[in-house]
C-alpha positions in Angstrom: -34.3 11.5 13.3 -31.2 12.3 11.1 -29.2 9.8 13.3 -31.9 7.2 12.6 -31.6 7.8 8.8 -27.8 7.4 9.1 -28.2 4.2 11.0 -30.6 2.8 8.4 -28.1 3.4 5.6 -25.3 1.8 7.7 -27.1 -1.5 7.7 -26.4 -3.4 4.4 -29.8 -5.3 4.2 -31.8 -2.2 5.2 -29.8 0.0 2.9 -30.5 -2.4 0.0 -34.3 -2.3 0.8 -34.2 1.5 0.8 -32.3 1.7 -2.5 -34.7 -0.8 -4.1 -37.6 1.3 -2.9 -36.1 4.5 -4.4 -35.2 2.8 -7.6 -38.6 1.3 -8.2 -40.3 4.7 -7.6 -37.9 6.4 -10.0 -38.6 3.7 -12.6 -42.4 4.2 -12.2 -42.1 8.0 -12.7 -40.0 7.4 -15.9 -42.7 4.9 -17.1 -45.4 7.6 -16.5 -43.8 9.7 -19.2 -43.9 7.0 -21.9 -46.5 8.5 -24.4 -49.5 6.9 -25.9 -49.9 7.2 -29.8 -52.2 9.7 -31.3 -52.4 12.1 -28.3 -52.6 15.8 -29.0 -50.4 17.3 -26.2 -51.4 20.9 -26.9 -55.1 20.0 -26.7 -54.5 18.0 -23.5 -52.9 21.0 -21.8 -55.6 23.3 -23.0 -58.3 21.0 -21.7 -56.7 20.8 -18.2 -56.7 24.6 -18.1 -60.4 24.9 -19.2 -63.7 24.4 -17.4 -63.3 20.7 -17.5 -60.0 21.0 -15.5 -61.7 20.2 -12.2 -63.2 16.9 -13.4 -59.9 16.0 -15.1 -58.0 16.9 -11.9 -60.1 14.4 -10.0 -59.4 11.7 -12.6 -55.8 12.7 -12.6 -55.7 12.3 -8.8 -57.0 8.7 -9.1 -54.3 7.9 -11.6 -51.5 9.3 -9.4 -50.8 12.1 -11.9 -50.7 9.8 -14.9 -53.7 11.3 -16.8 -52.0 14.7 -17.1 -49.2 13.0 -19.1 -51.7 10.7 -21.0 -49.1 8.0 -21.2 -49.2 4.3 -20.5 -49.7 5.1 -16.8 -52.8 7.2 -17.4 -54.9 4.9 -15.3 -52.3 4.5 -12.5 -53.2 1.6 -10.2 -56.7 2.7 -9.6 -58.4 -0.3 -11.3 -56.5 -2.5 -8.8 -57.7 -0.4 -5.9 -61.3 -0.7 -7.3 -61.0 -4.5 -7.6 -59.6 -4.7 -4.1 -62.5 -2.7 -2.6 -65.0 -4.9 -4.6 -63.4 -8.1 -3.2 -63.5 -6.7 0.3 -67.2 -6.0 0.0 -68.0 -9.3 -1.7 -66.0 -11.5 0.8 -68.6 -11.3 3.7 -71.5 -11.8 1.2 -70.2 -14.8 -0.8 -69.7 -17.8 1.5 -66.9 -19.3 -0.7 -64.9 -16.2 -0.5 -65.4 -16.0 3.2 -64.1 -19.6 3.6 -61.0 -18.7 1.5 -60.3 -15.8 3.9 -60.3 -18.2 6.8 -57.8 -20.5 5.2 -54.8 -18.4 6.1 -52.0 -17.6 3.7 -53.1 -19.9 1.0 -56.6 -18.5 1.0 -55.4 -14.9 0.9 -53.1 -15.8 -2.0 -56.2 -17.1 -3.9 -58.2 -13.9 -3.1 -55.3 -11.8 -4.4 -55.3 -13.9 -7.6 -59.0 -13.2 -8.0 -58.3 -9.5 -7.5 -55.6 -9.5 -10.2 -58.0 -11.2 -12.6 -60.7 -8.6 -11.9 -58.3 -5.7 -12.4 -57.8 -6.5 -16.1 -61.4 -6.0 -17.3 -61.8 -3.0 -15.0 -58.7 -1.5 -16.5 -60.0 -2.1 -20.1 -63.4 -0.6 -19.2 -61.8 2.5 -17.6 -59.4 2.9 -20.5 -62.3 2.9 -22.9 -64.3 5.4 -20.7 -61.4 7.9 -20.4 -60.4 7.6 -24.0 -64.0 8.2 -25.1 -64.3 11.2 -22.8 -61.1 12.7 -24.2 -62.1 12.0 -27.8 -65.1 14.3 -27.6 -64.7 18.0 -28.2 -65.7 19.6 -24.8 -66.1 23.3 -23.9 -62.6 24.1 -25.0 -63.5 22.7 -28.4 -60.4 20.6 -28.5 -60.0 16.8 -29.0 -57.2 15.1 -27.2 -57.7 11.8 -29.1 -58.8 12.8 -32.6 -58.3 9.2 -34.1 -60.3 7.4 -31.4 -62.9 4.9 -32.7 -63.5 1.2 -33.5 -64.1 1.5 -37.2 -61.9 1.9 -40.3 -58.4 3.3 -39.8 -59.1 4.2 -36.2 -59.4 0.6 -35.0 -55.7 -0.2 -34.7 -54.8 3.1 -32.9 -57.7 2.7 -30.5 -56.8 -0.9 -29.6 -53.2 0.3 -29.1 -54.3 2.9 -26.6 -56.5 0.4 -24.7 -53.7 -2.2 -24.6 -51.1 0.4 -23.6 -53.2 1.8 -20.7 -54.1 -1.7 -19.5 -50.5 -2.9 -19.7 -49.3 0.2 -17.9 -51.7 -0.5 -15.0 -50.6 -4.1 -14.7 -46.9 -3.0 -14.9 -47.6 -0.5 -12.1 -49.2 -3.2 -10.0 -46.2 -5.5 -10.6 -43.8 -2.8 -9.5 -45.9 -2.2 -6.4 -45.8 -5.9 -5.5 -42.1 -6.1 -6.2 -41.6 -3.0 -3.9 -43.6 -4.7 -1.1 -41.6 -7.9 -1.3 -38.1 -6.4 -1.7 -38.4 -2.8 -0.5 -39.8 -0.9 2.5 -43.5 -0.1 2.9 -46.7 -1.0 1.0 -45.8 -0.9 -2.7 -49.2 0.1 -4.1 -49.5 2.9 -1.6 -46.0 4.1 -2.4 -46.8 4.1 -6.1 -49.8 6.4 -5.5 -47.6 8.5 -3.1 -45.0 9.1 -5.8 -47.7 10.2 -8.3 -49.2 12.7 -5.8 -45.8 14.2 -4.9 -44.9 14.5 -8.6 -47.5 17.3 -8.9 -46.1 19.4 -6.0 -43.4 21.2 -8.1 -45.9 22.3 -10.7 -48.3 23.7 -8.0 -45.4 25.6 -6.3 -44.2 27.1 -9.6 -47.8 28.1 -10.4 -48.0 30.0 -7.1 -44.5 31.3 -7.1 -45.7 34.6 -8.6 -48.2 35.1 -5.8 -46.0 34.8 -2.6 -48.9 35.6 -0.3 -51.0 32.7 -1.6 -48.0 30.4 -1.5 -47.4 31.3 2.2 -51.1 30.8 3.0 -51.3 27.4 1.3 -48.0 26.2 3.0 -49.5 27.1 6.4 -52.7 25.3 5.6 -50.8 22.3 4.4 -48.8 22.1 7.6 -51.9 22.5 9.8 -53.7 19.9 7.8 -50.8 17.4 8.1 -50.8 18.0 11.9 -54.6 17.3 12.1 -54.3 14.2 9.9 -51.5 12.8 12.0 -53.3 13.5 15.3 -56.6 11.8 14.1 -54.9 8.9 12.2 -52.9 7.9 15.3 -56.0 8.3 17.6 -57.4 5.2 19.1 -59.8 4.0 21.8 -58.1 1.2 23.9 -60.6 -1.4 25.1 -59.2 -3.3 28.2 -59.2 -7.0 27.8 -58.5 -9.6 30.6 -57.5 -13.2 29.9 -58.5 -15.8 32.5 -56.0 -18.2 34.0 -56.0 -21.7 32.6 -54.3 -24.9 33.6 -52.3 -26.5 30.8 -50.6 -29.9 30.9 -46.9 -29.7 30.0 -44.3 -32.4 29.3 -43.8 -34.9 32.1 -47.5 -34.6 33.1 -46.6 -31.3 34.9 -49.4 -28.8 35.3 -48.8 -25.2 34.7 -51.0 -22.1 35.2 -51.0 -19.9 32.0 -52.9 -16.7 31.1 -54.2 -14.2 33.4 -52.5 -11.2 31.7 -54.2 -7.9 30.9 -54.0 -6.2 27.5 -56.2 -4.0 25.3 -57.8 -3.9 21.9 -57.1 -0.7 20.0 -60.1 0.7 18.0 -58.9 3.3 15.6 -60.8 6.6 15.3 -60.3 6.4 11.5 -60.6 2.7 10.7 -61.7 3.2 7.1 -58.7 5.2 6.0 -58.9 6.7 2.5 -61.6 4.3 1.2 -64.7 6.4 2.0 -63.2 9.3 0.0 -62.5 7.1 -3.0 -66.1 5.7 -2.8 -67.6 9.2 -2.6 -65.5 10.6 -5.4 -66.1 7.6 -7.7 -69.9 8.0 -7.2 -69.8 11.8 -7.7 -67.6 11.6 -10.8 -70.0 9.2 -12.6 -73.0 11.5 -13.3 -70.9 14.3 -14.7 -68.8 11.9 -16.8 -71.9 10.3 -18.3 -73.5 13.7 -18.8 -70.5 14.9 -20.8 -71.3 12.3 -23.5 -74.8 13.8 -24.1 -74.1 17.6 -23.9 -73.8 17.8 -27.7 -76.9 15.5 -28.3 -79.2 16.5 -31.2 -82.3 16.2 -29.0 -82.7 19.5 -27.1 -84.1 18.1 -23.8 -81.4 15.5 -23.6 -78.7 18.1 -24.1 -80.4 20.4 -21.5 -80.6 17.7 -18.9 -77.0 16.6 -19.6 -75.9 20.2 -19.3 -77.7 20.7 -16.0 -76.2 17.5 -14.5 -72.8 18.5 -15.7 -73.1 21.9 -14.1 -74.7 20.7 -10.9 -72.2 17.9 -10.3 -69.2 20.0 -11.3 -66.5 20.4 -8.6 -67.0 24.2 -8.9 -70.6 23.8 -7.6 -71.4 23.9 -3.9 -73.9 21.0 -4.4 -71.0 18.7 -5.4 -69.2 19.4 -2.1 -72.3 19.1 0.0 -72.9 15.6 -1.5 -69.2 14.8 -1.1 -69.4 15.5 2.6 -72.6 13.5 3.2 -71.4 10.5 1.1 -68.0 10.5 2.8 -69.7 10.4 6.3 -72.1 7.6 5.2 -69.4 5.5 3.5 -67.2 5.8 6.6 -69.8 4.2 8.7 -70.6 1.6 6.1 -66.9 0.6 5.4 -66.0 0.6 9.1 -68.9 -1.7 9.9 -67.9 -4.1 7.0 -64.3 -4.2 8.3 -65.3 -4.7 11.9 -67.7 -7.6 11.0 -64.9 -9.3 9.0 -62.6 -9.2 12.1 -65.3 -11.0 14.2 -63.6 -9.6 17.3 -66.2 -10.8 20.0 -65.9 -14.5 18.9 -62.1 -14.2 18.7 -61.9 -12.9 22.3 -64.3 -15.6 23.5 -62.3 -18.4 21.9 -59.0 -17.2 23.3 -60.5 -16.9 26.8 -60.5 -13.1 26.8 -63.2 -10.8 28.2 -63.8 -7.1 28.7 -64.0 -6.4 32.5 -67.6 -5.8 33.5 -69.0 -7.1 30.2 -70.2 -10.7 29.6 -68.6 -12.5 26.7 -70.7 -13.1 23.6 -73.6 -10.9 22.5 -73.1 -8.4 25.3 -69.5 -7.9 24.3 -70.5 -7.5 20.6 -73.2 -4.9 21.6 -70.6 -3.0 23.8 -68.0 -2.9 21.0 -70.5 -1.8 18.4 -71.6 1.0 20.7 -68.0 2.2 21.3 -67.2 1.8 17.6 -70.2 3.9 16.5 -69.2 6.7 18.8 -65.6 7.0 17.8 -66.5 6.4 14.1 -68.6 9.6 14.3 -65.4 11.6 15.0 -63.6 9.7 12.2 -66.5 10.3 9.8 -66.7 14.0 10.5 -62.9 14.3 10.2 -63.0 12.6 6.7 -65.9 14.8 5.7 -64.0 17.9 6.7 -60.9 16.7 4.9 -63.1 16.1 1.8 -64.5 19.6 1.6 -61.4 21.4 2.8 -60.3 22.4 -0.7 -63.7 24.0 -1.3 -63.6 25.9 2.0 -60.1 27.1 1.3 -61.1 28.2 -2.2 -64.1 30.2 -1.0 -62.1 31.9 1.8 -59.1 32.8 -0.4 -61.4 33.9 -3.2 -63.3 36.3 -0.8 -60.0 37.6 0.6 -58.8 38.5 -2.9 -62.0 40.2 -3.9 -63.8 37.4 -5.6 -61.4 37.3 -8.4 -61.5 33.5 -8.7 -57.8 33.1 -7.9 -58.1 29.4 -6.9 -61.3 27.6 -6.1 -62.5 24.0 -5.6 -60.5 20.9 -5.9 -57.3 22.7 -7.1 -57.1 25.1 -4.2 -54.3 23.4 -2.3 -50.6 22.5 -3.1 -51.6 18.9 -2.4 -55.3 18.0 -2.3 -56.5 17.2 1.2 -57.3 13.6 0.1 -53.8 13.4 -1.3 -52.4 14.7 2.0 -54.3 11.9 3.8 -52.6 9.3 1.5 -49.1 11.0 1.8 -49.3 11.2 5.6 -50.6 7.6 5.9 -47.8 6.2 3.7 -45.1 8.2 5.4 -46.3 7.0 8.9 -46.5 3.4 7.7 -43.1 3.4 6.1 -41.5 5.1 9.1 -43.0 2.4 11.4 -41.5 -0.3 9.2 -38.1 1.3 9.2 -38.5 1.8 13.0 -39.2 -1.9 13.5 -36.1 -2.9 11.4 -33.9 -0.6 13.5 -35.3 -1.7 16.8 -34.7 -5.4 15.9 -31.0 -4.4 15.6 -30.9 -2.4 18.9 -30.8 0.9 17.1 -32.8 3.9 18.3 -35.5 4.8 15.8 -37.5 7.8 14.6 -40.3 7.7 17.2 -39.6 8.5 20.9 
């Protein structure tokens, strides 16, 4: 592996791509520390260490670590991810979007343009929602944004915060696209990857005074990474046979083509991280809305809001049960959406391919759906387990240390299990791209 790294840096064009990738990631981390005006840093730190720390940790995960700094990158690139998911779900529903998808590169460029346009209003709405949440005195009785509002002297600072957070999101997206074009790997994924890894030193320093806990969490992290790699690379290979065809060549010569055998790989985890994002977004919404009404003057409204806020808190077992169920359900839903967009049975039939023993057409579609549902069960249970792993670890560690509440819930791993899923996926994808570049130049790569 070290030899492969040396070979990569010996090649001028590949070395340039790697240096561009590192430079853009460093620039993004510097930009994450550019502060927004009117933020009370002491109150922000106190809020993260209070009872709302779990909810803010979830929002901070979505922003790639930007919310903890409350700078221009407080939203990260999450609005763009949300817009991309919405576009993927709308494409098979709206005929015009489905036609654009079939138009090749030009159609995909148009869909990407629609995604960018959708990102701007989503970023503005999310900026308003997060700023409103942080402008209210919560259980710690601190206000991170004391000058937030749209009246009087507060109007200009509030508009500055919204514009700053939205501009930061679009700048992050631009850096991601630049990284994809001139660097190595998927730019947006690497941006999120950098934000997740930025929190690792803080977690290690926090656990440094408890070496037993640090050793336990390091072992759990290594075991989780191994499990993720094993499942992420797992696939069911469906054999495909292509019939022989007679093709007329130049000079009226007849040539027999086709007849080769290959396979279609169906991944165990086709949905990737998307079900976890869906489930977390849906579970964050009730507690976020309830936090606005906890201090309401009407008693019953305040009581209901307090109950929802407590029940849907990441410290409550109900939250993690719903998280598991929603993750499993969304895995099936998103896998089905992606499989229908690929239209694999029709593609095989048009190319003259067939599955041995299965008739082309509806029978092939039924067979593939049956196989996909069986392997998706494994992928769904795997994602569900990854989702609730922090809660399981927190409960076990808490019981070992006598119920002292050492670490529980979402913050009970050095890197959250969902974050590990992203990190492992990004590393594998980047290594495969470097591997391809090395193999093109007859160098031995990382994977053997």
